[in-house]
C-alpha positions in Angstrom: -36.0 64.6 109.7 -38.3 66.8 107.9 -41.8 65.2 107.0 -43.6 66.6 103.8 -47.4 65.8 103.1 -48.3 65.5 99.4 -46.5 66.9 96.5 -47.7 70.5 97.2 -45.6 70.3 100.2 -42.3 69.3 98.6 -39.7 72.0 99.1 -36.6 72.4 96.7 -35.6 68.7 97.3 -34.4 67.9 93.7 -31.1 66.4 93.0 -31.1 64.3 95.7 -30.9 60.3 96.4 -34.4 58.8 96.8 -36.1 55.5 97.7 -39.9 54.8 97.2 -41.8 52.2 99.2 -44.7 51.4 101.6 -41.9 49.8 104.2 -44.5 48.5 106.4 -42.8 47.2 109.4 -39.5 49.0 108.7 -37.9 45.4 109.1 -34.3 44.6 108.6 -34.8 44.3 104.8 -36.2 47.6 104.5 -33.0 49.0 106.9 -30.5 47.6 104.3 -32.5 49.8 101.7 -32.7 53.1 103.9 -29.0 52.5 105.0 -27.9 52.3 101.1 -30.1 55.6 100.6 -28.0 57.4 103.5 -24.8 56.1 102.3 -25.5 57.1 98.6 -26.5 60.7 99.6 -23.5 61.2 101.8 -21.4 59.7 98.6 -23.0 62.6 96.5 -23.0 65.2 98.9 -26.7 65.7 99.1 -30.0 64.7 100.9 -31.7 61.5 101.3 -35.4 61.4 100.6 -37.5 58.4 101.5 -40.9 58.7 99.5 -43.7 56.5 101.1 -47.4 56.2 100.7 -50.7 56.6 102.8 -53.0 54.8 102.9 -50.8 51.7 102.4 -51.4 50.5 98.4 -52.7 47.2 99.4 -55.5 49.0 101.3 -56.7 50.9 98.5 -56.1 48.3 95.7 -58.3 46.2 97.8 -61.0 48.6 98.3 -60.1 49.0 101.9 -60.6 45.4 102.9 -60.8 45.5 106.8 -58.9 41.8 106.8 -55.9 43.5 105.7 -53.7 44.6 108.5 -50.6 46.7 108.7 -47.6 46.5 111.0 -47.0 50.1 111.4 -49.2 53.3 111.6 -47.8 56.2 109.7 -46.9 57.8 113.2 -44.7 54.8 114.0 -43.0 54.6 110.6 -42.3 58.4 110.8 -40.8 57.6 114.3 -38.8 54.5 112.7 -37.5 56.4 109.8 -36.2 59.5 111.9 -34.5 57.2 114.1 -32.6 55.7 111.2 -31.4 59.2 110.2 -33.4 60.0 106.9 -33.2 63.7 105.8 -36.6 64.0 104.5 -39.9 61.6 104.3 -42.4 62.6 101.9 -45.9 61.1 102.4 -47.8 60.6 99.1 -51.5 59.9 99.2 -52.1 56.6 97.5 -55.0 56.9 95.2 -56.6 54.7 92.4 -55.8 57.4 90.1 -52.2 57.4 91.2 -52.0 53.5 91.1 -53.3 54.0 87.4 -50.1 55.3 86.0 -48.2 53.7 83.6 -44.6 52.9 84.6 -43.2 55.3 82.1 -45.7 57.9 83.5 -44.9 57.1 87.1 -41.4 57.8 86.2 -41.5 60.8 84.3 -44.7 62.5 85.9 -44.0 61.7 89.5 -40.3 61.0 90.2 -38.4 63.3 87.5 -41.2 66.1 87.7 -41.1 66.5 91.5 -37.4 65.0 92.5 -35.2 65.1 89.6 -33.2 62.6 91.5 -29.3 62.1 91.3 -29.7 58.5 92.2 -32.8 56.1 93.0 -32.2 53.2 95.6 -34.6 50.3 94.9 -35.4 47.1 96.9 -34.8 44.0 94.9 -38.7 43.3 94.5 -39.6 47.0 93.9 -42.4 47.3 91.1 -44.5 50.2 90.3 -47.1 51.7 87.9 -50.7 50.0 86.8 -50.6 46.3 87.5 -47.3 46.7 89.2 -45.5 45.9 86.0 -42.8 48.6 86.3 -39.2 46.9 87.3 -35.7 48.0 87.6 -35.3 47.3 84.0 -37.5 50.3 82.9 -35.7 52.6 85.5 -32.7 51.7 83.6 -34.0 52.4 80.3 -34.6 56.0 81.1 -31.6 56.7 83.5 -29.6 58.1 80.6 -32.2 60.3 79.5 -32.9 62.0 82.8 -29.4 61.7 84.1 -29.8 59.5 87.3 -28.4 56.3 88.6 -30.3 53.2 89.9 -29.0 51.1 92.5 -30.5 47.9 93.9 -30.5 46.4 97.1 -30.7 42.7 97.4 -33.0 40.6 100.0 -32.1 40.3 103.3 -31.9 36.8 104.6 -32.2 35.5 108.1 -31.3 31.9 108.9 -32.0 31.0 105.2 -35.3 32.9 105.2 -36.2 36.1 103.2 -37.6 38.8 105.5 -40.9 40.1 104.8 -43.6 42.1 106.2 -46.3 39.4 105.3 -44.0 36.9 107.3 -43.7 39.1 110.2 -47.6 39.6 110.2 -47.9 35.9 110.3 -45.6 35.9 113.5 -47.6 38.6 115.1 -50.7 36.6 114.6 -49.1 33.4 116.1 -47.6 35.5 119.1 -44.2 34.8 118.2 -42.7 38.0 119.3 -39.2 36.7 119.5 -38.8 35.9 116.1 -40.8 39.0 114.9 -38.1 40.9 116.9 -35.4 39.0 114.6 -37.0 40.2 111.6 -38.0 43.6 112.5 -34.9 44.7 114.6 -36.9 45.9 117.5 -40.0 44.7 119.5 -43.2 44.9 117.8 -44.9 48.3 118.9 -48.5 49.5 119.6 -48.6 53.1 119.9 -51.1 55.9 120.5 -52.3 58.6 122.8 -53.1 57.9 126.6 -56.8 58.5 127.0 -59.3 58.6 129.8 -60.7 55.2 131.0 -63.6 54.5 133.3 -61.0 53.9 136.1 -62.2 50.4 136.8 -58.8 48.6 136.9 -57.6 51.6 139.3 -60.4 50.6 141.6 -59.0 47.2 141.6 -55.6 48.4 142.4 -54.2 48.0 138.9 -54.5 51.5 137.3 -54.0 51.3 133.5 -53.0 53.6 130.7 -55.6 53.4 128.0 -54.0 53.4 124.5 -56.0 55.0 121.8 -54.9 53.9 118.4 -55.2 56.4 115.3 -55.1 53.9 112.7 -57.8 51.3 112.1 -55.4 49.2 110.1 -53.2 48.3 112.6 -52.4 45.0 113.2 -53.3 44.3 116.9 -52.5 40.9 118.5 -55.1 38.5 119.8 -57.0 39.4 122.6 -55.2 38.7 126.1 -52.5 39.6 128.5 -48.7 40.4 127.5 -45.4 41.4 129.0 -44.5 44.9 127.7 -42.5 47.8 128.1 -43.9 51.3 127.7 -42.0 54.5 126.6 -43.2 58.1 126.8 -41.1 61.1 126.7 -37.6 60.0 128.3 -39.3 57.3 130.2 -39.4 53.6 130.0 -41.3 51.1 132.5 -42.0 47.4 132.3 -45.6 46.3 132.6 -48.6 44.1 131.7 -50.8 44.9 128.7 -54.5 43.8 128.3 -56.2 43.7 124.8 -59.9 42.7 124.7 -63.6 43.6 125.4 -63.2 43.3 129.2 -65.8 40.6 129.3 -65.0 39.8 132.8 -66.2 42.9 134.2 -68.5 44.4 131.5 -71.2 43.6 129.1 -69.0 43.3 125.9 -67.6 46.7 125.0 -65.3 48.3 122.5 -61.8 47.0 122.2 -59.6 48.1 125.1 -55.8 48.4 125.1 -54.7 48.9 128.6 -51.4 49.1 130.3 -50.6 48.6 133.8 -47.0 49.9 134.8 -45.0 48.4 137.5 -43.4 50.9 140.0 -45.2 54.0 138.6 -47.5 56.2 139.9 -48.7 59.3 138.0 -51.0 60.7 135.6 -50.3 60.0 131.7 -53.4 61.3 130.0 -52.5 62.9 126.8 -49.0 61.3 126.3 -47.9 59.6 123.3 -46.9 56.0 124.3 -44.9 53.5 122.7 -45.6 50.1 123.9 -43.1 47.1 123.1 -44.7 43.6 123.3 -42.3 41.2 124.6 -44.3 38.0 125.5 -47.9 36.5 125.3 -48.9 35.5 128.9 -52.4 34.2 128.5 -55.6 34.6 126.4 -58.5 36.7 127.4 -61.1 34.5 129.7 -64.3 35.2 131.3 -64.0 35.1 135.2 -67.0 34.4 137.5 -66.1 36.8 140.2 -64.0 39.9 140.8 -62.0 38.0 143.3 -61.0 35.3 140.8 -60.1 38.0 138.3 -57.8 39.8 140.8 -56.2 36.6 141.6 -55.2 35.8 138.0 -54.1 39.4 137.5 -51.6 39.0 140.4 -50.4 35.8 139.1 -50.1 37.5 135.6 -48.0 40.3 137.1 -45.7 37.8 138.9 -45.2 35.8 135.8 -44.3 39.2 133.8 -41.9 40.3 136.6 -40.1 36.9 136.5 -39.9 37.0 132.8 -38.2 40.4 132.7 -35.8 39.5 135.2 -34.7 36.3 133.2 -33.7 38.6 130.3 
């Protein structure tokens, strides 16, 4: 998959099949759209183009309200789109000016001007233009003028419930990772670069990979300990992850996301890690002594090993 940033970075991608959206979570509903995109591109003998926005439109339109959290970083979405077989991903900077376009201007000055698509694949709830008043009907009104087809993909229901990014966010906040996986189609991830820590955990016998997240809008689960699997390069290992301020051993410090890998010894600094969250184990609590903390960590490890053995 080729990735293009901004309209100035788009090569000759005209007369392709396109879809447009934020795709936060790249969940099963989004996957139906992407599967239709790829299928139509093959049918038309052309390339598939997925157009997405960064930052997420909700962040821009809500003046970067810090309470708004996203399921995926841009890097995570890129990795997921690539795994699904998209030919081209185009990342459009989302600005108040872009949001202010009328639906007609959005179609003519954006989609037609830069892509001249053979076909446009839309989700059932796709809206666009100022005030999000643009709909499939407006797309259809102009299709005979600009010679494109419009294909709508219906909603994805799971056990009678419509899958949505908002519902998945709520499940992550509730630590319901099993149901979140049902909606997503994959384990909820935290990804980032492994950076140098203070090595305190290693001195206690539990060395950790410290994960640095490159997007402040990423939804991080509540503070505590989790059963996880971490992938990097061609490796994948079980482990336990801690999220919190390490108040047990330090005065309150910045947020730490640390993964202790089972059956692994080696340096991981600089590696790009993808951490899959499987189960919440316990909340972050204060311990009166290092000995009590170590006993709890050992108990956490035993619980997580038993959990993975039961899968």
